[in-house]
C-alpha positions as CSV (number, residue, x, y, z in Angstrom):
1,M,7.4,-4.1,20.4
2,Y,8.1,-6.6,17.1
3,L,8.8,-9.1,19.6
4,R,5.5,-8.7,21.0
5,L,4.1,-8.9,17.6
6,L,5.4,-12.5,17.6
7,T,4.0,-13.3,20.9
8,L,0.4,-12.2,19.5
9,I,0.9,-14.4,17.0
10,R,1.9,-17.5,18.9
11,E,-1.0,-16.7,21.3
12,L,-3.5,-16.8,18.3
13,E,-2.0,-19.9,16.8
14,P,-4.5,-22.4,17.8
15,N,-7.3,-20.2,16.4
16,R,-7.1,-21.6,12.9
17,H,-10.3,-19.4,11.7
18,F,-8.7,-16.4,12.6
19,L,-5.5,-17.5,10.8
20,K,-7.5,-18.0,7.4
21,L,-9.3,-14.5,8.0
22,W,-5.7,-13.1,8.5
23,G,-4.4,-14.9,5.4
24,S,-7.1,-13.6,3.4
25,Q,-6.2,-10.2,4.6
26,L,-2.8,-10.2,4.0
27,L,-3.0,-11.8,0.3
28,S,-5.5,-9.2,-0.7
29,L,-3.9,-6.2,0.8
30,V,-0.7,-7.2,-0.9
31,A,-2.7,-7.4,-4.1
32,F,-4.3,-4.3,-3.8
33,N,-1.1,-2.2,-2.9
34,M,0.7,-3.9,-5.8
35,V,-1.6,-3.3,-8.6
36,N,-2.3,0.2,-7.5
37,F,1.5,1.0,-7.2
38,M,1.8,-0.4,-10.8
39,L,-0.9,1.2,-12.3
40,L,0.1,4.7,-10.6
41,I,3.3,4.1,-13.0
42,R,1.7,3.1,-15.7
43,V,-0.8,6.3,-16.1
44,Y,2.1,8.3,-16.0
45,D,4.1,6.2,-18.8
46,L,0.9,6.8,-20.8
47,T,0.4,10.5,-20.0
48,R,3.6,12.3,-18.3
49,S,1.3,13.9,-16.7
50,S,0.9,14.4,-12.8
51,T,-2.4,15.6,-13.2
52,A,-3.7,12.5,-14.9
53,V,-2.0,10.5,-11.8
54,S,-4.3,12.9,-9.6
55,F,-7.2,11.7,-11.4
56,F,-5.8,7.7,-10.6
57,V,-5.3,8.6,-7.1
58,L,-8.6,9.6,-6.8
59,S,-10.2,6.7,-8.4
60,F,-9.4,4.5,-5.4
61,G,-9.8,7.2,-3.1
62,L,-13.3,8.8,-4.1
63,P,-15.4,5.1,-3.7
64,A,-14.0,5.4,0.0
65,L,-15.9,8.4,0.4
66,I,-18.9,7.5,-1.5
67,F,-19.5,4.0,-0.3
68,G,-17.3,4.0,2.9
69,A,-19.8,4.6,5.4
70,V,-22.7,2.8,4.0
71,A,-20.5,-0.3,3.2
72,G,-20.3,-0.8,7.0
73,V,-24.0,-0.6,7.5
74,F,-24.4,-3.4,4.7
75,A,-21.5,-5.6,6.3
76,D,-23.5,-5.7,9.6
77,R,-26.9,-6.9,7.6
78,W,-25.2,-9.4,5.1
79,N,-24.0,-12.8,5.9
80,R,-20.0,-11.4,6.2
81,R,-18.5,-14.9,4.9
82,T,-20.5,-14.7,2.0
83,T,-19.8,-11.0,1.5
84,L,-16.0,-11.8,1.6
85,I,-16.1,-14.4,-0.8
86,T,-18.2,-12.5,-3.2
87,T,-15.8,-9.8,-3.1
88,N,-12.7,-11.4,-3.6
89,V,-14.2,-13.6,-6.5
90,L,-15.3,-10.1,-7.9
91,R,-11.9,-8.7,-7.5
92,A,-10.1,-11.5,-8.8
93,I,-12.0,-11.1,-12.2
94,V,-12.1,-7.5,-12.6
95,V,-8.4,-7.0,-12.1
96,L,-7.8,-9.3,-15.1
97,G,-9.5,-6.1,-17.1
98,Y,-6.5,-4.1,-16.6
99,L,-4.7,-6.6,-19.1
100,V,-6.6,-5.2,-21.7
101,A,-6.8,-1.6,-20.7
102,F,-3.1,-0.9,-20.5
103,D,-3.3,1.6,-23.4
104,S,-6.0,3.6,-22.1
105,W,-5.3,5.4,-18.6
106,V,-8.9,6.6,-18.8
107,T,-10.2,2.8,-18.7
108,I,-7.5,2.1,-15.9
109,L,-9.2,4.7,-13.8
110,I,-12.7,3.1,-14.5
111,I,-11.6,-0.4,-13.4
112,T,-9.5,0.8,-10.3
113,A,-12.7,2.6,-9.5
114,I,-14.9,-0.4,-9.7
115,I,-12.4,-2.6,-7.6
116,S,-12.3,0.1,-4.8
117,T,-15.7,0.2,-4.5
118,I,-15.8,-3.6,-4.2
119,T,-13.2,-3.4,-1.6
120,Q,-15.4,-0.7,0.5
121,F,-17.6,-3.8,1.2
122,F,-14.9,-6.5,1.6
123,A,-13.2,-4.3,4.5
124,P,-15.9,-3.6,7.1
125,A,-17.0,-7.2,6.7
126,E,-13.3,-8.7,7.3
127,G,-13.4,-6.3,10.4
128,A,-16.6,-7.1,12.0
129,L,-16.0,-10.8,11.5
130,I,-12.8,-10.6,14.0
131,P,-15.0,-10.6,17.2
132,E,-17.0,-13.8,15.8
133,L,-13.7,-15.9,15.4
134,V,-11.8,-14.6,18.2
135,E,-12.1,-14.8,22.1
136,R,-12.8,-11.5,23.7
137,R,-9.5,-12.0,25.7
138,R,-7.6,-12.1,22.6
139,L,-9.2,-9.2,20.5
140,V,-6.0,-7.0,21.5
141,A,-4.0,-9.7,19.8
142,A,-5.9,-9.8,16.7
143,N,-6.4,-6.4,16.2
144,A,-2.8,-5.7,16.6
145,I,-1.8,-8.2,13.7
146,F,-4.4,-6.6,11.4
147,M,-2.8,-3.3,12.2
148,V,0.7,-4.3,11.7
149,T,-0.3,-6.3,8.6
150,M,-1.9,-3.1,7.3
151,F,1.6,-1.4,7.5
152,G,3.5,-4.6,6.1
153,S,1.3,-4.9,3.1
154,F,2.2,-1.5,1.8
155,V,6.0,-2.3,2.1
156,I,5.5,-5.6,0.3
157,G,2.9,-4.8,-2.0
158,Y,4.6,-1.1,-3.1
159,G,7.6,-2.4,-2.6
160,I,7.7,-5.7,-5.2
161,A,5.3,-3.7,-7.5
162,G,8.4,-1.9,-9.5
163,P,10.7,-4.9,-9.7
164,L,8.0,-7.2,-10.8
165,S,6.9,-5.0,-13.8
166,A,10.6,-4.5,-14.7
167,V,11.1,-8.2,-14.7
168,G,8.0,-9.3,-16.4
169,G,6.3,-6.4,-17.8
170,D,3.3,-4.8,-16.3
171,S,1.0,-7.4,-17.0
172,L,2.9,-10.0,-14.2
173,P,1.8,-7.8,-11.1
174,I,-2.0,-8.0,-13.0
175,I,-1.7,-11.9,-13.1
176,L,-0.1,-12.3,-9.7
177,A,-2.8,-10.1,-8.1
178,A,-5.6,-12.1,-9.6
179,I,-4.0,-15.2,-8.3
180,M,-3.6,-13.3,-5.0
181,F,-7.4,-12.6,-4.8
182,A,-8.1,-16.2,-5.7
183,A,-6.1,-17.5,-3.1
184,A,-8.0,-15.2,-0.5
185,T,-11.1,-16.4,-1.8
186,L,-10.2,-20.0,-1.0
187,F,-9.0,-18.8,2.7
188,C,-12.6,-17.3,3.1
189,W,-14.6,-20.3,1.9
190,R,-12.7,-22.5,4.8
191,L,-14.1,-19.9,7.4
192,P,-17.0,-21.5,9.6
193,R,-20.7,-21.1,8.2
194,R,-23.3,-19.0,9.9
195,Q,-26.8,-19.7,10.2
196,D,-27.8,-16.2,9.5
197,R,-28.3,-15.6,6.1
198,G,-28.4,-11.7,6.6
199,E,-31.1,-9.3,6.1
200,V,-32.1,-7.2,2.9
201,V,-31.9,-3.6,3.4
202,A,-32.9,-0.9,1.1
203,I,-30.2,1.4,-0.2
204,R,-31.8,4.5,1.0
205,Q,-32.6,3.4,4.4
206,A,-29.1,2.4,4.8
207,Y,-27.6,5.9,3.6
208,A,-30.4,7.4,6.3
209,G,-28.9,5.2,9.1
210,V,-25.2,6.0,8.1
211,F,-25.4,9.6,8.0
212,S,-27.5,10.1,11.0
213,Q,-24.8,8.3,12.9
214,L,-22.1,10.5,11.4
215,K,-24.0,13.5,12.2
216,E,-24.4,11.9,15.9
217,G,-20.5,11.5,15.8
218,L,-19.6,15.1,14.7
219,R,-22.0,16.2,17.8
220,L,-19.9,14.1,20.2
221,L,-16.9,15.5,18.9
222,R,-17.6,19.0,20.1
223,G,-16.0,19.8,23.2
224,N,-13.2,16.9,22.8
225,A,-10.3,18.7,22.0
226,E,-8.0,15.9,22.3
227,V,-10.0,13.5,19.8
228,Q,-10.6,16.7,17.6
229,Y,-6.7,16.9,17.6
230,G,-6.0,13.3,16.8
231,L,-8.8,13.6,13.8
232,W,-7.2,16.6,12.4
233,Q,-3.7,15.3,12.3
234,L,-4.5,12.1,10.9
235,T,-6.6,13.9,8.1
236,F,-3.5,15.9,7.2
237,V,-1.1,13.3,7.2
238,W,-3.3,11.2,4.9
239,A,-3.8,14.2,2.6
240,T,0.1,14.7,2.7
241,I,0.6,10.6,1.7
242,G,-2.1,11.2,-0.9
243,V,-0.1,14.3,-2.3
244,V,3.3,12.4,-2.2
245,M,1.8,9.1,-4.3
246,V,0.6,12.0,-7.1
247,V,4.3,13.5,-7.1
248,L,6.3,10.2,-7.0
249,P,6.7,9.3,-10.7
250,A,7.2,12.9,-11.9
251,F,9.9,13.2,-8.7
252,T,11.6,9.9,-10.3
253,A,11.7,10.7,-13.7
254,D,12.5,14.4,-13.7
255,V,14.4,14.8,-10.4
256,L,16.1,11.6,-10.2
257,G,16.4,10.6,-13.9
258,L,15.6,7.1,-13.0
259,N,13.4,4.6,-14.8
260,L,10.3,4.7,-12.7
261,R,10.3,1.1,-11.8
262,E,13.4,1.9,-9.8
263,V,11.2,4.1,-7.2
264,S,10.5,1.2,-5.0
265,R,14.2,0.4,-3.8
266,L,14.8,4.5,-3.5
267,I,11.5,5.7,-2.1
268,I,8.9,3.4,-1.4
269,I,11.0,0.5,0.4
270,P,12.6,3.3,2.7
271,I,9.3,4.6,3.4
272,G,7.9,1.5,4.2
273,I,10.9,0.4,6.5
274,G,10.4,3.7,8.3
275,M,7.1,3.2,9.1
276,L,7.6,-0.1,10.5
277,C,10.4,1.3,12.7
278,G,8.3,4.2,13.8
279,G,5.8,2.0,15.8
280,Y,8.9,0.5,17.8
281,I,10.2,4.3,18.2
282,L,6.8,5.3,19.4
283,H,6.5,2.6,21.8
284,R,9.7,3.8,23.6
285,A,9.1,7.6,23.5
286,R,5.4,7.1,24.9
287,R,6.8,6.6,28.1
288,Q,8.8,9.9,28.6
289,F,7.1,12.3,26.3
290,R,3.0,13.7,26.0
291,V,1.6,12.4,23.0
292,R,1.0,16.0,21.6
293,G,4.6,16.8,22.0
294,I,5.5,13.6,20.0
295,V,2.9,14.4,17.1
296,F,4.5,17.8,16.9
297,V,8.2,16.7,16.9
298,S,7.2,14.2,14.2
299,L,5.3,16.7,11.8
300,L,8.5,19.0,12.2
301,L,10.9,15.9,11.2
302,A,8.4,15.1,8.2
303,G,8.4,18.2,6.8
304,L,12.2,18.9,6.8
305,S,12.6,15.4,5.3
306,V,10.3,16.3,2.3
307,I,11.8,19.8,2.1
308,A,15.2,17.9,1.4
309,L,13.6,15.8,-0.9
310,G,12.4,19.1,-3.0
311,Q,15.8,20.6,-2.5
312,L,17.6,17.2,-3.4
313,S,20.1,19.1,-5.7
314,N,21.1,21.8,-3.4
315,V,21.4,19.7,-0.2
316,T,23.8,17.0,-2.3
317,G,25.6,20.1,-3.4
318,W,26.0,21.5,0.2
319,L,27.3,18.0,1.3
320,A,29.8,18.0,-1.5
321,E,31.0,21.4,-0.5
322,Q,31.6,20.2,3.0
323,S,34.4,17.8,1.5
324,L,33.0,14.8,3.1
325,D,34.9,11.8,1.5
326,L,32.2,9.3,1.3
327,G,33.7,7.8,-1.9
328,L,30.3,8.3,-3.7
329,S,30.0,10.0,-7.2
330,S,27.2,12.9,-7.2
331,T,24.5,10.7,-8.4
332,A,25.1,7.8,-5.9
333,L,25.2,10.7,-3.2
334,Q,21.7,12.0,-4.6
335,Q,20.0,8.4,-4.1
336,L,21.6,8.0,-0.5
337,V,20.0,11.5,0.4
338,T,16.8,10.1,-1.2
339,S,16.6,7.0,0.7
340,L,17.7,8.5,3.8
341,A,15.2,11.3,3.6
342,S,12.4,8.8,2.8
343,T,13.1,6.6,5.9
344,L,12.9,9.4,7.8
345,L,9.7,10.5,6.3
346,G,8.2,6.9,7.0
347,V,9.2,7.1,10.6
348,T,7.9,10.4,11.1
349,L,4.5,10.0,9.5
350,S,3.7,6.5,10.8
351,I,4.7,7.8,14.6
352,A,2.1,10.7,13.9
353,M,-0.5,8.5,12.6
354,I,-0.1,6.0,15.6
355,A,0.4,8.7,18.2
356,S,-3.0,10.5,16.8
357,Q,-4.8,7.5,16.6
358,T,-3.9,6.7,20.4
359,L,-5.5,9.9,21.1
360,I,-8.9,8.8,19.8
361,H,-8.6,5.6,21.3
362,E,-8.1,6.9,24.8
363,F,-10.2,9.8,24.8
364,A,-13.1,9.0,22.6
365,A,-16.0,7.5,24.6
366,V,-16.6,3.6,24.0
367,E,-20.1,3.8,22.8
368,A,-19.0,6.4,20.1
369,R,-15.7,5.1,18.9
370,G,-17.2,3.6,15.9
371,R,-18.9,7.0,14.6
372,V,-15.9,8.7,15.4
373,F,-13.8,6.5,13.0
374,G,-17.0,6.9,10.4
375,V,-16.3,10.9,10.5
376,L,-12.4,10.0,10.4
377,G,-13.2,8.1,6.9
378,M,-15.2,10.7,5.4
379,T,-13.0,13.7,6.4
380,V,-9.9,11.9,5.1
381,N,-11.4,11.0,1.7
382,A,-12.7,14.4,1.6
383,A,-9.8,16.3,2.6
384,N,-7.6,14.5,-0.1
385,T,-9.6,15.7,-3.1
386,L,-8.5,19.2,-3.5
387,P,-4.7,18.4,-2.5
388,V,-4.2,15.5,-4.8
389,L,-6.1,17.5,-7.7
390,L,-4.0,20.9,-6.7
391,A,-0.6,18.7,-6.5
392,G,-0.9,17.3,-10.0
393,A,-1.9,20.4,-11.8
394,L,0.7,22.5,-10.3
395,T,3.5,19.9,-10.8
396,D,2.5,20.3,-14.7
397,L,2.3,23.7,-14.5
398,V,5.8,24.5,-12.5
399,S,8.0,21.6,-11.2
400,V,7.9,19.0,-9.1
401,S,10.9,20.3,-7.0
402,V,8.8,23.5,-6.2
403,V,5.7,21.3,-5.2
404,V,7.6,19.1,-3.1
405,T,9.1,22.1,-1.2
406,T,5.9,23.6,-0.7
407,V,4.5,20.3,0.9
408,G,7.2,20.1,3.0
409,T,6.7,24.0,4.0
410,M,3.2,23.2,4.7
411,L,3.8,20.4,7.1
412,L,6.1,22.5,8.6
413,L,3.6,25.0,9.3
414,W,0.9,22.8,10.0
415,A,2.9,21.4,13.2
416,I,3.6,24.9,14.6
417,V,0.0,26.2,13.8
418,S,-2.0,22.8,15.3
419,R,0.4,23.2,18.3
420,L,-0.2,26.3,19.1
421,V,-4.0,26.3,18.5
422,I,-4.5,23.0,20.5
423,A,-2.1,24.0,23.3
424,K,-4.6,27.0,23.8
425,R,-7.7,24.8,24.0
426,L,-5.9,22.0,26.0
427,A,-4.4,24.4,28.6
428,V,-6.9,23.7,31.6
429,D,-6.2,19.9,31.0
430,T,-5.0,18.0,33.9
431,P,-1.2,16.5,33.8
432,Q,-2.7,13.3,34.3
433,S,-4.5,13.3,30.9
434,G,-1.4,11.4,29.4
435,S,-1.6,13.2,26.4
């Protein structure tokens, strides 16, 4: 799969304008992820409260719920190159505000919400610009590169945030992010100018158009069990990722007993590597197994990996009782189990996400895909809110191990229940459906 990715990059190499857009995407996503993870740690440092971390996660998730869909409408009416330049400049400026807000977690939340809101207008303009820069026959290659870059930016951004903070303090990732947003601006500046200047649209009119399209998307989902299945699975997986982000600082401090900046090497980087490997595994497994079966097994394994993290002391204790001569101390064994479970979690979640999205691509009507993904964006962000808040509150009230174990158990139950319910609805499907 990744050799194919290199082939796709070579195929698009002559298209200098696409490479500029891709460079802008890579720089801005790495900067965004790097800052988010560093601030996740900072908020926990300031408050020692997982509830506060929940509010931080929501501060960059809720703007997507409020502005995500309407931003797409504006992206179709404003000059896209100008939108990309403006949003990158604004983010380069606003991100520097963190330098004077390090001691106030509430101010950190406000700045994060502002940056996330700006990003809602950057992303759809970027996506809509691809067909203008790339020939039709090369659109698949361009989209594949952008999707892999999204996973890769997570690995890079979250992976280097902790080490950078440990080496140069929390201000270093902020300054570097501002530089990266500025560099992304320069990439966008060199994109070709378009003659159209866009169209000014009233906010009320934009929202009316968005919600009418979302309603139409919901109507089209009725009776399409395959697409509904994919949407439900993606929504649940993203909610799980939100919860994992909330409990991560407390897990690192209370269970592993480590400096929060060390979470990258033990959990984040293994999860990211697992996500990248998951695409290759799915590429192979898809030839032999049905998509729904792949999602089911992936969620089961994801649940077991999360339970292993929640019961880390019991798992390492059991391994020690088996007289396994690994030559490791109890602490080293605990860290090894954490990294292995995190890698498995990354593999299984990425497989479940990619396979579920494949179902949507295969079974959603071509003319309705945009509206279906609009519904997905709204449901994912809406579904994240309550679990994220509950995870933070329960971690503060009980213990992080109990919360992590509960999340893993819910993943197992969700895999079983969704498999049984969907199996009944799809029992009449023909074998050649390919799912």
